[in-house]
C-alpha positions as CSV (number, residue, x, y, z in Angstrom):
1,M,12.9,3.5,2.1
2,D,10.5,5.6,4.5
3,V,12.2,8.8,5.3
4,L,9.4,10.1,7.9
5,T,7.1,7.7,9.9
6,I,4.5,8.8,11.9
7,R,2.4,6.0,14.2
8,G,-0.5,6.5,16.3
9,L,-0.1,10.4,16.8
10,S,-2.6,12.4,19.1
11,K,-2.7,16.0,20.1
12,R,-5.9,17.3,22.0
13,F,-6.4,21.4,22.6
14,G,-8.6,21.7,25.2
15,D,-11.7,19.9,24.2
16,K,-10.9,19.6,20.6
17,Q,-9.2,16.6,19.5
18,V,-6.8,17.7,16.5
19,L,-4.9,14.3,16.0
20,D,-6.3,11.3,16.4
21,G,-4.2,8.0,16.1
22,L,-2.5,9.5,12.6
23,D,-0.5,7.4,11.1
24,L,1.7,8.2,8.0
25,T,4.7,7.5,6.0
26,V,6.6,9.6,3.5
27,P,8.9,7.5,1.1
28,E,12.3,9.1,0.5
29,H,12.8,11.5,-2.5
30,S,9.1,11.5,-3.1
31,I,6.9,14.8,-3.4
32,F,4.4,14.5,-0.7
33,G,1.3,16.1,-0.4
34,F,-0.4,16.3,3.2
35,V,-3.9,17.3,2.1
36,G,-6.5,18.8,4.5
37,Q,-9.2,21.3,5.3
38,N,-8.0,24.7,7.3
39,G,-7.7,23.8,10.7
40,A,-7.4,19.9,10.1
41,G,-4.0,19.3,12.0
42,K,-1.5,19.9,9.2
43,T,0.8,22.6,10.8
44,T,-0.1,20.2,14.3
45,T,1.7,17.4,12.5
46,M,4.6,19.1,10.9
47,K,5.2,20.8,14.5
48,S,5.2,17.7,16.1
49,V,7.6,16.4,13.9
50,L,10.0,19.4,14.5
51,G,9.8,18.5,17.7
52,L,8.1,21.8,18.8
53,L,4.9,20.7,20.1
54,R,4.7,17.4,22.3
55,P,2.0,14.6,21.2
56,D,-0.7,13.3,23.6
57,G,0.5,10.1,22.4
58,G,2.4,8.3,19.2
59,R,5.8,8.0,18.0
60,I,7.5,9.7,15.1
61,E,10.6,8.9,13.2
62,V,12.9,11.0,10.9
63,A,15.4,8.6,9.0
64,G,15.0,6.3,11.1
65,Q,15.7,8.4,14.5
66,A,13.3,8.9,17.1
67,V,11.6,12.7,17.4
68,T,11.8,13.8,21.3
69,Y,10.1,17.0,22.2
70,G,12.7,19.5,23.2
71,E,15.4,17.6,22.1
72,T,15.7,17.6,18.5
73,P,19.1,15.8,16.9
74,T,16.6,14.7,13.9
75,N,16.1,18.5,12.8
76,R,19.4,18.1,11.3
77,C,18.0,15.9,9.1
78,V,15.1,18.5,8.5
79,G,14.8,21.8,6.5
80,Y,11.7,23.6,7.5
81,L,9.6,26.6,5.3
82,P,6.7,27.6,7.9
83,D,3.6,29.6,6.4
84,V,4.7,33.2,7.1
85,P,8.6,32.8,7.1
86,A,10.3,35.4,9.5
87,F,13.9,36.8,8.5
88,Y,16.1,39.4,10.1
89,P,14.8,42.7,7.4
90,F,17.8,44.4,7.5
91,L,19.8,41.6,6.0
92,T,20.8,40.7,2.4
93,A,19.8,37.2,1.2
94,R,23.5,36.5,1.5
95,E,24.0,37.7,4.7
96,Y,20.9,35.8,6.1
97,L,21.9,32.2,4.4
98,R,25.6,33.4,5.8
99,L,24.4,33.9,9.2
100,C,22.4,30.5,9.0
101,G,25.1,28.3,7.7
102,E,27.3,29.3,10.7
103,S,24.8,28.5,13.3
104,L,24.9,24.8,11.5
105,G,28.4,24.8,12.1
106,M,29.6,25.0,8.3
107,Q,32.7,26.4,6.9
108,S,33.0,29.5,5.2
109,G,34.0,28.2,1.6
110,E,30.9,25.5,1.9
111,I,28.4,28.2,2.9
112,R,29.4,30.4,0.0
113,E,29.2,27.2,-2.6
114,R,26.3,26.3,-1.3
115,S,24.6,30.3,-1.2
116,D,25.6,30.5,-4.9
117,R,23.6,27.8,-6.2
118,L,20.6,27.9,-3.8
119,L,19.9,31.4,-4.6
120,S,20.6,30.7,-8.3
121,L,18.1,27.8,-8.1
122,V,15.3,30.2,-6.2
123,G,16.1,33.2,-8.5
124,L,17.7,35.5,-6.2
125,A,21.1,35.0,-7.2
126,D,21.4,38.9,-8.4
127,E,19.3,40.5,-5.6
128,T,21.3,42.8,-3.4
129,H,18.4,44.5,-1.8
130,R,17.4,43.9,2.0
131,I,14.9,41.7,3.0
132,K,12.8,44.0,4.0
133,G,11.9,44.9,0.5
134,Y,10.8,41.6,-0.5
135,S,7.6,40.5,-1.7
136,R,5.8,37.2,-0.2
137,G,6.9,35.4,-3.4
138,M,10.5,36.5,-2.9
139,K,10.4,35.5,0.9
140,Q,9.2,32.3,0.2
141,R,12.0,31.8,-2.1
142,L,14.4,32.6,0.2
143,G,12.6,30.7,3.0
144,I,13.3,27.2,0.7
145,A,17.0,28.3,0.3
146,Q,17.6,28.9,4.0
147,A,15.6,25.3,4.7
148,L,17.8,23.7,2.1
149,L,21.3,25.2,3.2
150,G,22.3,22.5,5.4
151,R,21.3,19.7,2.8
152,P,18.3,17.9,4.6
153,K,17.0,14.5,4.1
154,L,13.5,15.9,4.7
155,L,11.8,19.4,3.4
156,L,8.8,20.5,5.0
157,C,6.6,23.3,3.8
158,D,3.9,24.4,5.7
159,E,1.2,26.1,3.1
160,P,3.9,27.3,0.9
161,T,1.8,28.5,-2.0
162,S,-1.6,29.8,-0.3
163,A,-1.0,33.4,0.2
164,L,0.5,33.6,-3.7
165,D,-0.4,34.7,-6.8
166,P,-0.7,32.4,-9.9
167,I,3.1,33.3,-11.0
168,G,4.0,33.0,-7.7
169,R,2.7,29.5,-7.0
170,K,4.3,28.4,-10.2
171,E,7.7,29.3,-8.9
172,I,7.5,27.7,-5.8
173,L,6.2,24.6,-7.4
174,D,9.0,24.3,-9.8
175,I,11.4,24.8,-7.0
176,L,10.1,22.4,-5.1
177,L,9.6,19.9,-8.2
178,S,13.4,20.7,-8.8
179,V,15.1,19.5,-5.7
180,R,13.4,16.1,-5.6
181,D,16.6,14.4,-6.2
182,E,18.5,15.6,-3.3
183,T,15.9,15.7,-0.6
184,T,12.3,14.4,0.2
185,V,9.7,17.0,0.2
186,V,6.6,17.6,2.4
187,F,4.2,20.6,1.9
188,S,0.9,20.7,3.3
189,T,-1.7,22.5,1.5
190,H,-5.6,22.6,1.1
191,I,-5.1,23.7,-3.0
192,L,-5.7,20.4,-4.6
193,T,-4.3,21.2,-8.0
194,D,-0.8,22.3,-6.7
195,V,-0.6,18.4,-5.7
196,E,-1.7,17.3,-8.9
197,R,0.5,19.1,-10.5
198,I,3.7,18.2,-8.8
199,C,3.1,15.5,-6.2
200,T,4.2,11.8,-6.4
201,E,2.6,11.0,-3.4
202,V,-0.6,12.2,-1.2
203,A,-2.4,12.0,2.0
204,F,-5.8,13.1,3.2
205,L,-6.0,14.3,6.7
206,H,-9.7,14.4,7.9
207,G,-11.1,14.0,11.0
208,G,-7.6,13.9,13.1
209,R,-6.3,10.6,10.9
210,I,-5.1,10.1,7.7
211,A,-8.2,8.7,5.7
212,L,-6.3,7.8,2.5
213,Q,-2.8,7.9,1.2
214,G,-1.0,6.5,-1.9
215,A,0.6,7.2,-5.3
216,V,-1.4,10.4,-6.8
217,E,-1.5,8.7,-10.2
218,T,-2.9,5.6,-8.5
219,L,-5.3,7.7,-6.9
220,M,-6.6,9.7,-9.7
221,Q,-7.7,6.4,-11.4
222,R,-9.6,5.0,-8.2
223,E,-13.0,4.0,-8.7
224,G,-15.6,6.5,-7.7
225,V,-13.6,9.7,-8.8
226,E,-15.2,10.1,-11.8
227,R,-18.2,12.6,-11.7
228,F,-20.6,14.0,-13.8
229,T,-22.4,17.2,-13.1
230,V,-26.4,17.3,-14.2
231,Q,-27.8,20.9,-14.5
232,T,-31.7,21.2,-14.2
233,A,-34.3,23.9,-15.6
234,D,-34.5,25.1,-11.8
235,G,-33.8,24.8,-8.3
236,G,-36.8,22.2,-7.7
237,G,-35.4,19.7,-10.4
238,A,-31.7,19.8,-8.3
239,R,-33.4,19.1,-4.8
240,Q,-35.6,15.9,-6.4
241,L,-32.3,14.7,-7.9
242,Q,-30.8,15.0,-4.3
243,Q,-33.8,13.1,-3.0
244,A,-34.0,10.5,-5.7
245,F,-30.2,9.9,-5.8
246,A,-28.4,9.9,-2.4
247,D,-24.8,10.7,-3.9
248,A,-26.2,14.1,-5.3
249,R,-24.5,16.8,-4.3
250,L,-25.9,20.2,-5.2
251,V,-22.9,22.2,-6.6
252,G,-25.3,25.5,-7.6
253,Q,-28.6,26.4,-7.6
254,D,-30.1,24.5,-10.2
255,T,-26.9,22.0,-10.7
256,V,-26.0,18.5,-8.8
257,S,-22.6,16.4,-9.3
258,L,-22.9,12.7,-8.7
259,A,-20.0,10.1,-9.0
260,G,-19.9,7.5,-11.5
261,D,-19.3,6.0,-15.0
262,E,-21.6,6.5,-18.3
263,D,-24.0,3.8,-17.4
264,R,-24.6,6.1,-13.9
265,M,-24.8,9.2,-16.2
266,L,-27.2,7.6,-18.5
267,A,-29.3,6.2,-15.5
268,V,-29.8,9.7,-14.0
269,L,-31.0,11.2,-17.6
270,T,-33.5,8.3,-17.7
271,Y,-34.9,9.2,-14.9
272,M,-35.3,13.0,-15.2
273,R,-37.1,12.0,-18.9
274,Q,-39.3,9.7,-16.8
275,H,-40.2,12.4,-14.4
276,G,-40.6,14.9,-16.8
277,L,-37.3,17.1,-15.2
278,P,-35.8,19.5,-18.1
279,I,-32.1,18.8,-18.9
280,R,-30.4,22.2,-19.6
281,R,-26.5,20.5,-19.4
282,A,-25.0,17.1,-18.4
283,E,-21.3,16.8,-19.1
284,R,-18.5,14.5,-17.2
285,S,-16.3,15.9,-15.0
286,Q,-12.4,14.8,-14.9
287,A,-11.0,12.9,-12.7
288,S,-9.4,15.0,-9.8
289,L,-7.8,15.0,-6.6
290,E,-10.4,17.7,-5.6
291,A,-13.3,15.0,-6.4
292,L,-11.9,12.3,-4.6
293,F,-11.2,14.8,-1.5
294,M,-14.8,15.6,-1.6
295,E,-15.8,11.9,-1.4
296,V,-13.5,11.2,1.4
297,V,-14.5,14.2,3.1
298,K,-18.3,13.3,2.9
299,E,-17.6,9.7,4.3
């Protein structure tokens, strides 16, 4: 079952077409990476799912219910963590979750039980300070707890790790991974290694549409993801390779990256030997979503 379905979503801001007939499906209990460059439309898509932005066209369904701008009963099924969550700084974490629980119509006993569990999950169970003293990472963790409070079927996280240090990023990713059994997680990002680490599904947003979607494991094995790099003696040699091989991409002053298997790599090295281009280094690159995304964007 798909917990989120988007068909033909379009949105224009002035003369910029941000979303152009976007189609997207998110399977239930998946950890779904929504990948795109900065400004690609990831936040616009999420705000449309939340009913906070009126699309120019298209249809969105959450758990089988249509999303309507300004009238959002579907949001009872959705938890949301914005890229910069805002809180009442004078409250403690438990006070804030109690306020959120009351706004959701939860009973006091349920709020206490749920708050205890979630604060333990995000590592804030023993934190008694006011939120104003929290670090960025602590606020992100509290934001996840708040977003999960009402037991949502869908958890939307907008760039949850982009401004965190490596330890903070790991903490957030571990939390998202741990809640897969109780909800479906969609998080937007441009950090491909985060997707490789925890996601089961991924979609690449480019040109206002989904350029590619599928299971991470399947896409990692996709033909064309394999790449190799060749370092020449100077920039002139690298530019000559660019002219000789249409897919050659300059990744350094004297280094190019190309797609292909060992036979392709041998063909490039043979060309260099035949044309007297000195080789400083040639090595295969491990298959990665980053390489695949670069191919999609280039297309």
